[in-house]
C-alpha positions as CSV (number, residue, x, y, z in Angstrom):
1,X,0.0,0.0,0.0
2,X,1.5,3.4,-0.9
3,X,2.4,5.8,1.9
4,X,0.0,8.7,2.3
5,X,1.2,12.0,0.8
6,X,2.5,14.1,3.7
7,X,1.2,17.2,2.0
8,X,-2.3,15.9,2.2
9,X,-2.0,15.8,6.0
10,X,-1.0,19.4,6.3
11,X,-3.8,21.7,7.2
12,X,-4.5,24.4,4.6
13,X,-3.2,27.7,5.7
14,X,-6.0,30.1,6.3
15,X,-5.3,33.5,4.7
16,X,-6.2,36.8,6.3
17,X,-8.9,38.6,4.3
18,X,-6.5,41.3,3.3
19,X,-4.0,38.8,2.0
20,X,-6.7,36.8,0.1
21,X,-8.0,40.0,-1.5
22,X,-4.4,41.0,-2.5
23,X,-4.0,37.6,-4.2
24,X,-7.4,38.0,-6.0
25,X,-6.4,41.5,-7.2
26,X,-3.1,40.3,-8.5
27,X,-4.7,37.4,-10.4
28,X,-7.5,39.7,-11.7
29,X,-5.0,42.2,-12.9
30,X,-3.3,39.5,-14.9
31,X,-6.5,38.2,-16.4
32,X,-8.0,41.6,-17.3
33,X,-4.8,42.9,-18.8
34,X,-4.4,39.8,-20.9
35,X,-7.9,39.4,-22.3
36,X,-9.9,42.5,-21.3
37,X,-12.9,43.1,-19.0
38,X,-15.5,41.6,-21.3
39,X,-13.7,38.3,-21.9
40,X,-12.2,38.1,-18.4
41,X,-13.8,35.4,-16.4
42,X,-14.0,35.3,-12.6
43,X,-13.6,31.5,-12.8
44,X,-10.1,32.1,-14.3
45,X,-9.3,34.5,-11.6
46,X,-10.4,32.0,-9.0
47,X,-8.3,29.2,-10.7
48,X,-5.2,31.3,-10.6
49,X,-5.6,32.1,-6.9
50,X,-6.6,28.5,-6.0
51,X,-10.0,29.3,-4.6
52,X,-13.6,28.8,-5.7
53,X,-15.4,31.4,-7.8
54,X,-17.8,32.2,-5.0
55,X,-14.9,33.2,-2.8
56,X,-14.0,35.9,-5.4
57,X,-17.5,37.3,-5.2
58,X,-17.6,37.1,-1.4
59,X,-14.6,39.3,-1.3
60,X,-15.6,41.9,-3.9
61,X,-19.3,41.5,-4.7
62,X,-19.3,41.6,-8.5
63,X,-17.1,41.4,-11.5
64,X,-17.4,45.2,-12.0
65,X,-16.3,45.7,-8.4
66,X,-13.3,43.5,-8.9
67,X,-12.3,45.5,-12.0
68,X,-12.8,48.8,-10.2
69,X,-10.5,47.5,-7.4
70,X,-7.9,46.4,-10.0
71,X,-8.0,49.9,-11.5
72,X,-7.5,51.6,-8.2
73,X,-4.5,49.3,-7.5
74,X,-3.1,49.8,-11.0
75,X,-3.4,53.6,-10.7
76,X,-1.4,53.5,-7.5
77,X,1.2,51.3,-9.1
78,X,1.4,53.6,-12.2
79,X,1.8,56.7,-10.0
80,X,4.6,55.2,-8.0
81,X,6.4,53.8,-11.1
82,X,6.2,57.2,-12.8
83,X,7.7,59.0,-9.8
84,X,10.4,56.3,-9.4
85,X,11.3,56.4,-13.1
86,X,11.5,60.2,-13.1
87,X,13.5,60.2,-9.9
88,X,16.1,57.9,-11.5
89,X,16.6,60.2,-14.5
90,X,19.1,63.1,-14.8
91,X,16.2,65.5,-15.2
92,X,12.5,65.6,-15.6
93,X,13.0,66.6,-19.2
94,X,15.2,63.5,-19.8
95,X,12.6,61.3,-18.3
96,X,9.8,62.9,-20.4
97,X,11.9,62.1,-23.5
98,X,12.0,58.5,-22.4
99,X,8.2,58.5,-21.7
100,X,7.4,59.8,-25.2
101,X,10.0,57.8,-27.1
102,X,8.3,55.8,-29.9
103,X,9.5,52.5,-28.5
104,X,7.8,53.2,-25.2
105,X,4.6,54.6,-26.7
106,X,4.3,51.4,-28.7
107,X,4.0,49.5,-25.4
108,X,1.7,51.7,-23.4
109,X,-1.5,49.8,-24.3
110,X,0.1,46.4,-25.1
111,X,-1.8,43.4,-23.8
112,X,-0.5,42.5,-20.3
113,X,0.3,46.1,-19.3
114,X,-1.4,48.3,-16.7
115,X,-2.1,50.9,-19.4
116,X,-4.4,48.6,-21.3
117,X,-6.7,48.4,-18.2
118,X,-7.5,52.1,-18.4
119,X,-8.1,52.1,-22.1
120,X,-10.5,49.2,-21.6
121,X,-12.2,50.8,-18.6
122,X,-13.3,53.9,-20.6
123,X,-15.3,51.7,-22.9
124,X,-17.4,50.1,-20.1
125,X,-20.0,52.8,-19.9
126,X,-22.7,50.5,-18.4
127,X,-20.8,50.1,-15.1
128,X,-20.7,53.3,-13.1
129,X,-18.3,51.7,-10.5
130,X,-15.8,51.0,-13.2
131,X,-16.1,54.5,-14.7
132,X,-15.7,56.1,-11.3
133,X,-12.5,54.0,-10.7
134,X,-11.2,55.0,-14.1
135,X,-11.7,58.7,-13.3
136,X,-10.0,58.3,-10.0
137,X,-7.1,56.5,-11.6
138,X,-6.6,59.0,-14.4
139,X,-6.8,61.9,-12.0
140,X,-4.2,60.3,-9.7
141,X,-1.8,59.8,-12.6
142,X,-2.5,63.4,-13.9
143,X,-1.7,64.8,-10.4
144,X,1.6,62.8,-10.4
145,X,2.5,64.2,-13.9
146,X,1.7,67.7,-12.8
147,X,4.0,67.3,-9.8
148,X,6.8,66.0,-12.1
149,X,6.4,68.9,-14.5
150,X,6.6,71.3,-11.6
151,X,9.8,69.5,-10.5
152,X,11.1,69.9,-14.1
153,X,10.5,73.6,-13.9
154,X,12.6,73.7,-10.8
155,X,15.4,71.7,-12.4
156,X,15.3,73.9,-15.5
157,X,14.3,71.2,-18.0
158,X,10.6,72.2,-18.4
159,X,9.5,75.5,-19.7
160,X,8.6,78.0,-17.0
161,X,5.5,79.2,-18.8
162,X,3.9,75.7,-18.9
163,X,1.0,75.3,-16.5
164,X,1.8,71.9,-14.8
165,X,-1.8,70.7,-14.5
166,X,-2.5,71.6,-18.2
167,X,0.6,69.9,-19.3
168,X,-0.3,66.8,-17.3
169,X,-3.7,66.5,-18.9
170,X,-2.1,67.0,-22.3
171,X,0.1,64.0,-21.6
172,X,-2.8,61.9,-20.2
173,X,-4.9,62.8,-23.2
174,X,-2.1,62.0,-25.6
175,X,-1.7,58.5,-24.1
176,X,-5.4,57.8,-23.7
177,X,-6.2,58.6,-27.3
178,X,-3.6,56.3,-28.7
179,X,-6.0,53.5,-29.5
180,X,-8.2,55.9,-31.4
181,X,-5.2,56.9,-33.6
182,X,-4.3,53.3,-34.3
183,X,-7.9,52.6,-35.3
184,X,-8.4,55.5,-37.8
185,X,-5.0,57.1,-38.7
186,X,-3.1,56.0,-41.8
187,X,0.3,54.5,-40.8
188,X,-0.5,55.3,-37.1
189,X,3.0,54.3,-35.8
190,X,4.6,57.3,-37.6
191,X,2.1,59.7,-35.9
192,X,3.1,58.5,-32.4
193,X,6.6,59.5,-32.9
194,X,5.6,62.9,-34.4
195,X,3.1,63.6,-31.7
196,X,5.7,62.7,-29.0
197,X,8.2,65.0,-30.6
198,X,5.7,67.9,-30.9
199,X,4.8,67.4,-27.2
200,X,8.4,67.5,-26.2
201,X,9.1,70.6,-28.2
202,X,6.2,72.3,-26.4
203,X,7.2,71.3,-22.9
204,X,11.0,71.2,-22.8
205,X,13.0,74.3,-21.9
206,X,15.5,75.5,-24.5
207,X,18.6,73.5,-24.3
208,X,17.0,70.7,-22.2
């Protein structure tokens, strides 16, 4: 007779609610960024976490609420990553050039990225909780960009006559409208580089 599997005797570790929710959010972020909100299944989220589908709903209530929580978490991650990225650059102007480089713009809304979540969210008009989260997220990112542009004015790399909040929403709008350009513009890739260059020339100080 085979020996019992020792692992089968071990009691299953009971996660704290906050830890379980964090695992669900991480799995949901993966699923939604890979296949989008409409095709994303809570059963797949549950499978990746190793729980039953009802557990996902017990923690968040609905698929829309899960996606809204994903957006809130993703926005916080984006804000932190933008600040860290800019903080590691020689100047805000140098960071902005990296942000608007064609090779980076090409990846902003690629499947599997955080950016694609927000592009997807703005199309889900039937779910107020999702739209509210998308608004919060975009405003958080815009506030971070405004802070960074103000930092750039202090380091001399951003034009002093640029209003930071206006510049921030320009950048958010440029990134958010990328999928529209790819859908309707002829040879859209070329316009990304040109629009990035136009934005840089409008924001960077002379000699930056």
